[in-house]
N, C-alpha and C positions, 0 to 999 in steps of 0.2 A: 371706784369713784373716778369720774372723768377728770382729766388733767386740765390745768388752766389753759393750755394751748389748744383745747377743743372748744373754748368759749367763743362767742360771737365777737367780743371785743378784740380777742387775739386775731381772729380771722380778718377783722377789719383794720388791723394795724394799731389798735389802741392798746399797746403792750402793758404799760404800767397799770392802766385801768383793769385790764384782764387779770393781772396778778393780784391786785387788791380784791377784786370781786371773787376770785378763786379762794384766796386765803380767808377772807371774811374776819377771822379772828386769829391772833397769834398769842401764844402763852406769854404772860408777863411774870418775870421772876425778880427777886430782890437783887439789888446791886451787889450785896455780899455773895450771893450764890453765883452771880455772873463772874465776879473776879475769882472765886474759888474753883468753879467748875469749868468755866468757858474761856479762861485766860491763862497764859503761862505764869509760873511763879516769879516773884522778884528774884533777881540774882542773889545767890546764897550769901554774898558778902554784904548785902544791904538790908536795912530795915526802913520801914516807911517813915518812922518818926525822925530818923537822921536826915532823910532826904527833905522832909518838910522844914526842919530847922535850917538846913543849908539854903533852901529857897527863900526863907524869910530874912536872910542876910544878903548883902550885895555880893554878886558873883564877880564883879569887876570894880576897881576903884572908880568912884565918881558916878556910878550907875545905881539907880534904885534897886532894892530887892524885888525879885519877881513876885513874891507873895507878901502882901501887906497884912500882918496880924496885929497891928498896933491899935486897932479900934475894935469896937464890939461887933462890927460887920466886916469880917475878913473879905478880902477881894484880891484878885490878880491885878497886877499893876496896869494891865492893858484894859481892864474891865471895871475901873472905878465908876465910869459913866455907862449907862445902858447903851448897848450897841446901836439902837435906833437913833440915839442922840449924837452919835459920832459922825464924822465926816462921811458923806455918801461915797466919796472916792476911796475910802479906806475899807477894803474887803475884810469881812470878819475872820476869814480863814487866816489872814496874815497874823492876827493876834494869837490864834490858836497855834500857829507855827512857832511864835515866840515862846509860848508856854512849853511846848514840846521840847524845843531846843534848850530852854532853861532847865527842865527836868533832866535831860541827858547830861548837860554840863555839871549839874549838881552831883549826879551819880558818878561821873568820871572823877570828879574831885575827891569823892569819898573812896573810890577804888580805881586807880589809874590803869589797872589791868583790863578794865572793861572796854569793849569795842562795839559801837553801835552796829546793828544788823538791819536797821530800817530807819526811815526818816519820813516826816510828813511833808508833802509837796502839794502846793496849790496847782490846779489845772487852769491854764489861761483860757480866754474866751475862744481862741481859734484852735485850741488843742483838741484832739480826739483820742479815744482809746481803741486800738485795733484788737480784733479777736476772731475766733473761728465763726462767730456770729456777730454781725454788725448791729449797732444800736445808735440812734441819733442822740440819745441821752448819755451824758457822762456825769459823774459826781463832781462836787465842787473841789474836792481834794482827795488825795489817797496817801496811804502809808506805802512807801516803796521798799520792797525787800532788796537786800544786796546779794551779790553772787548768784544771780539767776541763770548763769550760763553765758557763753561767749556771744551768742546771737542777740539775746535780750539786752546784754550789757552794751553791745555796739549800737543797738537801736536806741537805747536811752541816751547815749552820747550824741546820736544824730538828732535828738529831740523828738523821737517817735516813740510814744508809749503804747503799751499793750495792756489789756485787762490782766495779762499774766503778771505785770509789775505790781498790781494793786493787792496789798495784804489787808488793808482796812479802808473802808469807803466813808466819806463824810458828806453831809448836806448841811447847809447853814441858812438861817434866816435871822435878820436883825430884830424882828418882832416876834412876840410869843402870842399868836392868835390861833384860833381853831383852824382857820383857812391855811395859815402858814404851816401849822403842824401837819395837817392832812397832806399838803403838797410835799412836805419832806417825807412823810410816811410812804406816799405813792412812789416817789422817786427812789427812796431807799429800798423798798421791797423789790422794785424792778431791778435796781442795780445789783442787789444780792443775787437775784435769779440770773441776771446777765453774766455776772462773774462766774457762777457755777457752770453755766452752759458754754461760755465763750473761752474758758481756760481749762483744757483737759487735765492740767496738773493741780487744779484747785480741789482740795479735800474739804475745806470749810473756809468761811470768810466772815470777818467781823465788820461792823459798821457803827456810825455815830451820827445822830441827828441833833442839831443845836438850833434852838429858837430863843433869841436873846441869851440868857444864861441858863435856860432850861435845857437839859441834856438827857437823851436816852441812848443806851448802847444796844447794839444788835448783834445777832449771830445767826448763821445759816449753814447747814450741811445738807447731805442728801437724805436726811430723815426729817429735819425740822427747821423752822424759822422761829426765832423768839426775840423778845425785847425786854429791857429792864423797866422798872418803874422810873419815873422821871426824877432827876435831881437838879439842884442849882449848883453849878460847878464853882461859884464863888463861895457859897455857904458850906458846901461839902467838898472843899478843895482837896482833901486827901484822896478822894476817889479819882480825880483827874491825874494827880501825881502818880498814884498806883498804876492806873491804866497806861500812861505813857512810859513809866519805868519798866513795866512788864514787857511791853512791846519792843522797846528800843534795843533790848539785848537778847531777844528771843531767837531761837534757831529757826531755820526755814520751815522745818516740820511744825514747830509751834506757831508759825505764822500761817499754817494751812497749806504748805507746799508739799507736793509729792515729788521726792527726789528721784524716783525711778522712771520719770518721763521728763525729757528736756526738749524744748522747742529749739530746732536748729535752722529753721527757715520760716518764711511766712506761712507755709502750709505743711512743713515737715517736722517730725519728732524722732527722737531716739528713745526707744522704750525697752525696758528690761523685763523679761519674763523668765522665771526659773533660772536666773543667773546668766541668761543669754541675751545679747543685745540685738535689737531689730531697728531698721530705719524705715519709717513710713514713706510711701510714695504718693498716696492720695487717699482721701476719704472714700470709702465705699458706702457708708451709711452714717449719718450724724443726726438725723431727725430725732432719734431717741434721746439725744442730749437735752432736748426741751423738757423731758420728764425729770427735772432736777431733784424733786422729792420722791424719786423712784429709782428705777434701774439706771437712768441716765446713760444708756448704752451708746457707744461709738464703735465703728468698725473701720479699720484701715486696711488697705493693701500695703504690704511691707516686704522688705527683703531681709533675710537673715545674714549672718556673718559670712556665709558661703555663697551668697547671691541668689539663694532660692527664694522664689516669690511665695509668700504666705498671706494669710489673713489674720489680723489681730483684733480681738474683741475685748473691749474694756467696759465693765459694768459694775453696778452696785447691787448686791443681793441681800435679802433679809438673812440675818445670822442663823435663823432656824431653818433655812432652806438649803438643801444640797446644791452644789454647783452644777453647771451644765455638764461639765466633763464627768462628774460623779454619776449623774443621772444616765448619761449615755453609756458609761461603763456598765451600769446595771442592766440596761436594755440589751446591750450586746452580749453580756453574759447570759441573760435569759434566752436569747436567740440561740446561743451556742448549746445550751442545756436542754432546749425544748425537743420533744420527740416528734420530729416533723413527719415521720412515716405514718403517724396516726392522723394527720390532717388530710382527710379524704378529698377536700375541695381546694387544695393549695393551687392557685393559678399558675405557679411556676415551681411545681414539685420537683423538677429535675435539678434545681440549683443546690450547690453545696452550702455549708454553713458560711464559708468565707464570701461566697457570692451574695448571700442574703445580707450579710453585714455590710457589704459594699454600697447598700442603698442608704447608709447613714454617714454623715460627715466625719471625716477623720480629724481628730484633735491631736496635734503633735505635742503640745505642752500646755499646762495650765497651773496657775497658782493663785493664792490669796496674797495681795500686795502687802508688803511689810513696811514699817516705818521706823525711823531712828529715834522715836520719842515715846517710850524708851527703845533702844536698839533691838531689832529683831522681833518686835511685837506686831501682831496682825492689825492691819489698818481697818478699824471699824468706827462707825459714827458713835457708838456707845463709848468707846475708849476716848474718842476725841473730846467728848464732854464729860469724861470721868464718871460715866454711868450715872449721871444725874437722875434722880428719881422724880419723874414728871408728875407722879401722883401727888406731890406736894404743892403743885401749882394751885393758887387760889384765885387768880385773876387772868383775864384774857383781854387783849386790845381788840375792841370791836369797831368796825367802820360802819357808819350809818349816815343817812341823809336827813336834813331837817330844813324847813322852808323859811324860818325866821330865827333871829337871834338878837337878844337885847344889845343895843349899842352898835348894831351893824346895819341899820337902815333897811331891815327886811331882806338881808342878803340870803340867797338860797345856796350859799357855799356849803359843802359837806363838812362834817365834824367827826371827831373820833371820841370814843368814850372807853373807859375801863369798867368792866363789870365783873362781878364775882361769879365764879363757877363752882359747881359741886364737884369736888375731887372724886375720882381721879380725872385729870384733864386729858381726854382722848388718848390715854396711854397706849391703847392698841394701835393707833395710827402713827405712833412715833416709835416704830420698831427700829432697833439697831441694825445697820446694814454693813456688810463687809465688802471690801473692794477686790474684785476678781478680774483676772485676765486669762485669755485663752488664745493659743496659736493654732490655727486650723488650716487645712488644705484649701487653697484658693480656688473657688468656683465662680461661675457667672450666675448672679441671681436671675430668676425667671423674668423679672421686670425688664432686664436688659437683653433678653434673647429675642431676636427678630425672625429667625428661621422657623417657619410654621411647624415643620415636622419635629424640630427639636423641642418646641414648647409642648406639643401634645405627647411626645415620647416621654418627656420628663414628668408630665402629669400622670401618665400610666405607671411609671416607675414609683412615683410617690404613693399612688393608690396601693401598690403592692407593699411598699414600706409600711403604710398604715395597716394593711392586713397582717403583716408580721408583728407589729406592735399590739394589735388586737389579740393575736393568738397567745402572746406572752403576758397579756394583762396590763398593758400600758396605754395611756392616752397622751397625745402630743399637746393639744389644747391651744395651739396658736398657729394654725396653718395659714400661710399667706404667700404670695409670690416672692417676697423677700426672704422667706425661709425655705425656699426650694432652690437648690443650686444645680447647675448643669455642668457636667464634665465630659470631655471627649474620652472615648474608649479606644483601646488598641485596635479594635475592629473597624475604626473609622466612623462609628456611630456616636451617640451621646448617651449619657446616663443621668437620670434625675436623682438627686440625693437630698435627703431630708436633713435640715439643720435647725438650730435654736431650740434646745430642750429645757430651757429654764423653767417653764411652767408645766412640764410633763409630770404626770403622777400615775401611780397604779390605780386601776379601777376600784380596788378594794381598800384604797387608802382613804379613810374617813377623817383624817387629821384636819384641824382647822387651817393648816398652811395652804393659802391660796385655794379655798374651797371651790371657787369658780375663777375663771380667767376671763378678763375683759376681751382678750383677743384683738385682732386687727379689724377695725370697724367695717370695712367693705366686705369682709369675708367671714365674719363671725356667724356661727349657726344661729338660726332663729330662736330655738329654745334657749340657747345660751344668752342671747340678747335679752330674752324675756325673763330668764331665770326660773322657768316653770314649764310644765308639760304643755304641749300642743294637743288640742282636742278637736276631733272632727265635729263640725257644726251640723246639727240635725235640722231638717226642714221644720219650720214653725208649726206645721199642722200634724207633726208626728209626736204622739205622746210617749213620754219615757215609761218603760216598763218598770214596775216595782221589783227590785231585787234586794237581796240581803246586803246590808252595808258591809263593805270590805274596806278597812283602813287603807288609804293610799300611801305608798312609801314616799319619803321625801325625794324631790327631784335631784338628780345627780348627773354629772357629765357622763356620756356614753360614747362608744366607738363611732356611732353614726354621726355624731357632731363633727368629728374630725373629717369624716368623708364628705359631709355636707359642705364644710369649708372648702375642700378641694373642688367640689361641684360648683360652688360660687365662683371659683377662679375660672372654670370653664365658661360659665355664663359671662363673666367679665371679659374674657378673651373675645367672645362672639359679639358682645355689645360694643366693644371699644375698637375693634380691629376688623379689617378686611384683608384679603390675600391678593398680592400681585404675583404674576408669573406662576400661577398654580399649574400643576402637571395635568390634572383632569378633574372632571366632575364639579366644576365651580361655575356659578352664574357669572356673567361678564358685565354686570351693571356697574357703572361708575357712580360712586357716592357723590351727593351734592356738596358744594363748597360751603364753608362757614357763612352764616348770615347774621346780620345785626338784629334781625327779628325772626322769631320762629314762624311767624305767620307767612314768611316768604318761602318756607319749606313745604314740601308735599306732605300729605296726611300720614303716610307710612313713616316718614322721617320724623315728623312731630311725635308720633306714638313711640318711636324708637327712643327719642330723647326723653320723653316723659317717663317711660319705664326705667331708663338708665338712671335718671336723677333720683327716682325712688329707691333704687337698689344700691347705688354706689355714690352716695352723697357725702362720704368722707367721715367727719367726726361723729361720734355717737349722738351728740346732742341734736344733730340735724337728721338723724336716720329715722326713716319711717318703718317702725316695727310692723304695722298693719300691711304696708305695701309689700314688704319682703315676705311676710307670712302668706299673703294672698298669692304671691308668685310661686312660693314653694307648694302651695295647694293646687296650683295649675289653673288659677282663675284667669290669668292673662295668656295662657299657653297658645291658644289659637291665633290671637292677634300678634303675639310675639313671633311665632314661627312665620307668619305671613310677612312681617316686616324684615326679619333677619334673612329669610330665604332669598332675598334679592342679592345677597352677597355670599351666602354660605349654602352648601347643599341642604336641601329641604330635609333629607333623612337625618343629617347631623343635628339640625335645629330641632326636629321632633324628639330625637333621643335626649338632647341636653335640656330642652325646655318642657318636655312632657313626660317622657318615660322615666328618666332618672329621678326627678323630684317626686314623682308619684311613688317610686320604690322607697325613697328616703322617708317620705311622709308616712308611708305604711308602717315603717319600723317604729316611728314615734306613736302612731295611733294604736298599734296592736301589742306593743311591748312595754306598757307602763310599768309593770312589775318586773318581768324578766327582760331587761333591756339588751337583747341580743341582736347583733348586726350580722345578717347572714353572709357567708362567704360569697354567695352569688352576686351580691351587690357590689363587692369589690371587683369581681370579674367583669361585671357589666360596665363599670366605669372604665376599666382598663381596655375593654373591647372598643368602647366609644372613642377613647383617646387614640388607640391604634388605628382605627379607621380614619380619624381626622388627620393623623400624621401622614397618611398616604397622599394628602392633597399637595404637599410640597409648597413651594413658593415662599414669599416673604411677607410678614405681618406689617401692615401700615395702619396707623391710627386714623379713624374716621375724622375728616376735617371739621365736621359739624359737632363733634363731641368735645366738651371742654376737657 
């Protein structure tokens, strides 16, 4: 399924709209289930009835009781009158702060050994929340956790708050209307997503939306977002008492905090992996953090306690999926045990076992993050919500549009509805995920490599790594420039190394765990994008011969798909770059400058751009399957070679745009049943890369390509 950050609204900057559109529905649970499964327990020394009784009595001489139970319509002292009839200058959040503080005071009077660990705080008009990702929106109020570390404590004292400070998010409206409710829903769903992506230490986050006295409670982690059925916090006052009492004295872990990572500067963290501490220097990759209901992967450059530079990867993985380090360990073991002398067409048959294993990233340490609630337990989203059974869910919150509503003068404002669902509620899509970290040898991603020979040498090495995986029965399933690392060798050359094995599977593994992989949009194999076989198109005047019906096997991932993704990287290099200071064999035509209108560009450049846009348009939603399929079939080959050969050797353009795709397509067309990728295809890719590496020079991006 495509992620919300692949939607048009997200690309256009309409972030909250994008999240609402992506979610469409969220499960609705009872308030009892929310408190029992998604909130910390009350402190052991307290019971709810005692807290309520104390709140119904004056907490100070001469001051009214916080909770008025003297009439048939109970109410909080601050909410005897509807909020919309109160003074416009009086923010609703201040009344909520008073209730929260009254609950804390009542609890401490009942047990003076209790010490609050969080408090409700209003966010002023000029305040903002900082984070690893910026957002112009901020909630109306937040619950701030205490003891978040030296840096965050100092920032709070300076009046500078981060998303890291927020344990609970609040949105308020004085009226209870459909339009107000939807506005709160849009803001809350976005704020929950923003908290999960902007704060690397966030395991889960809670929220609360209030319209008049109508209240819903929210929860989100890296598996699910959910909301409670609405309550009236005047009539159902015990719920609000219980909510505030549970949060006020909760541990940082119970407030959703990961204690194994601490922010120590605006961009730096101290992270613990397998009992060893690392200090991050900078992000290497954080775009994956947008996938908050998925892997939410982040990658840092860091230094260990001895000053060695390493790479740290932090991600969330389905419980039933082996970790990246476990998968890599199995692949390396298979390479060690394989009888390589029997591989007659091994392109690098002279290599030792250790030399073959050197084409795969080295992982120094890895573990599953543990939490202190309870101490030493593995950090999983299932454990966070106490393994709540989502098959019990009977309702979902659906967002819909309508053009008129009684009493609103034909307003076309959106509304929300609750509708019943047939259980189980999408249980398969709410899989429990575990929190993983891995420490790896630091390499340079192919994206960042500018030396032409290094890029093509690395691609040749990765083609050989894929050959090794094919020989031992493994598929990578997510080949992209970000998963190819370049390392210097002792001989003064470079080596391309394959990384990121989270989606790797054995070819004979028919388990339902990740049956297909979405891959990286620009480099995904065409069959994988389609999820079905490619078939050669016959001319319309050719009649099909009648043959005995042979059942077609189900489509599965094959080794050629990985190799095709590597080929797409080569195509991307040619379409997006040209070479300066090449050693020999390169045309010397200067590319045209960027133009505000394509009509100002020459015909070959316009063709170049048109094909590039079809092939490398980014998100899946905007990808043209037909255009990519036609390119693989060679339909644009002659025109493409003509356009690219202005900047690259014609022979290289022919090899990459005509010969290699023809060989790859032949594998698909002739091996529907026995999907075997011939070793010669790997060799041909390696030879093409080795020839391209002889060009030398530095890669420059075409100024006319976005």
